[in-house]
Structures are given as structure tokens and as C-alpha cells.
N, C-alpha and C positions, 0 to 999 in steps of 0.2 A: 435583313437590313431594312430600316424604315427611313422616312424622309422627315426632316424638320423644316417647317415653314418659318421664315424670318422675313422682315421687310425687304431684305436684300435678295431674297430668292429662296429656293429650296435647297437643302443640304442633306446628303446621305448621312445617316447616323446608325452606328452599330448599337443595338440595345440588347443587354443581357436578358435572358428569359426570366420569368417571375421566380423560378426556383434557384437561380444562380445567385450566389452571394458575391459581392465585390471582393476582389483579391486584395489582400493587404499589400502595401508597397514593399518591394523587395529591398534587401539590405543595400543593394547597389544603387537604389534610387535615393537613399538617404544622403544628404550632403555630408561631405567629409568632416565638417566641423560639428556635426550633430552627434550626440551620444544616443545610443539605443534607449528606448523607453524601458523603464523598470516594469516588472510584471504588474504592479499596481497601476502605473500610468497607462499601460497597454489595456488593462481591464477597464479603466475609466474611459479611455478613448473608444473602446468597443461599445461600452454602455451608451456613450454619447451618440455614436453612430446609430445604435438601435433606436434611441429616442428620436433622432432626426428622421429616421425611416418611418417611425410610427406617426409622427406629425404629418409627413408627406401623405401617408395612407389616409389619415383623417381629412386632409384637405381634398383628396381625390373623392371622398365620399360626399362632399358638398358641391352644390352647383357653383359654377364660376362666378355668377352674379353675387352670391353671398360672400365669397372670398374677396372679390374686388370691392364690394361694399364695406367690408370690415377694414380693408386697407384705406379706403377713401375716408373713413371716419377718423383716421389718424390726422388728416389735413384739418378736420374740424378741431381736434384736440390741440394741434399746433397753433392754430389761429387763436383759440381761447387762451393758450399760454402767453402768446405775445400780447394779446389785448389786456391781460391781467397785470401786466407790468406797470410800474409807476415811473415815468409816464408810459402809456401804452405804446407799443412798437407797431404803429399802424402800417408802415411799409412792409414789414415782415408778415404781419397778419394778412395784409392784402394778397400777398403771394399765395399763402396757404388757402385762403378763401377762393382765389381764382383757380387754384388747382382742384379744389373740391367742386367748384362750379363746372370746370371743364369735364370732369368725370361724369357728373350728374347730367349735364346738358348733352354731352356727346354720346354717352352710353345709354342713358335713360331707361327705357323699358327692358333693355338687356340685363339690368340689375335685378330683375324679378322682384321678389318681395322686399328687397333692400331699397328699391327706388323711393318709395314714399317717405321712410324715415330719413333717407339722405337728403331729400328735397326739404324736409322740415329742418334738418340740421343746417343746411345751406342758408335757409331763410333766417334762422336764429343767428348764425354767424354774421350774415350781412347786416342785420339790425344792430348787433353788438358792435360791429365795425363802425357803423354810422355814428352811434352814440360815443364811442371812444374817439373817433376822429373829431367830432364836435368838441369834446372835452379838452382836446389838445390844441384847439384853435385852427385845425386844418381847414382849408377852404372847402366849401360845399362841393365843388367840382371833384375834389380828390376823394371825398367820402362817397 
């Protein structure tokens, strides 16, 4: 038995060993209104589970800073999407940029090699935001 840390405290967790495969749900666990999967559907579900497991293993091969950095770049993409609308959705873009800034400023050096590109992305997003806010006539204080 291992322990999982969460902001609300530590919680005991039973973890299967690396060689143990997860057990498929029993027939009793299926809802009464669900029909059993066909052999093709069952094979597709098993393949999907294998793919998810492979992605998890790939993530574990990377430093956490790289993974967090990749997710933080999604905030940059979301901000760009909102700023590219006509008219630009500056309030929505502001939230995405603030989220990116929160990650970059709070985590900083913990991002490892992802820190510098994320800081550059944040700077670009902030400049694009100011330009878009000016184009919509938003007051300078909001930009």
C-alpha cells in the first residue's frame, strides 16, 4: 500500500504491481440497461486501454516540467484563438493569458527547459492582447 499526497492530506492507495493487469469489470458491475459489448467492441475497448497505458508510460519518461510546459502552451493557443476572432474576445483571452502567466511566474525554474519558451510565449500573448484591446477601443487600463 502506498500513500497519495493531495492538498487535503495524504490518503492510502492500493496500487497494483507493474505486472498485474487491471481486471475487466464483472458482468454484475454492468448496469441492467446496458447490453454486453460485442467481441469487436470489446477488442476496440481493450486496444484503447492499451493506447492510454502507452501514453501514460510515455509521460512518465518525461520530466514533469516538460509535461506541465506542454499543457501550459494550451493556454497560449486558447488566448490566440480568442484574440483572432472578429472582434477579438479580449476578456476570454485575458483569462487564458493570466493562466499562462500564473504557471510561468509560480512554477518558473521548475519548468526546466520549458521555462524560456513559455516566457517568450507569455510575452507574445501579452503583446498581442494589448494590440487587440486597443483595436477594440478597450481602455488602456484594461489592456
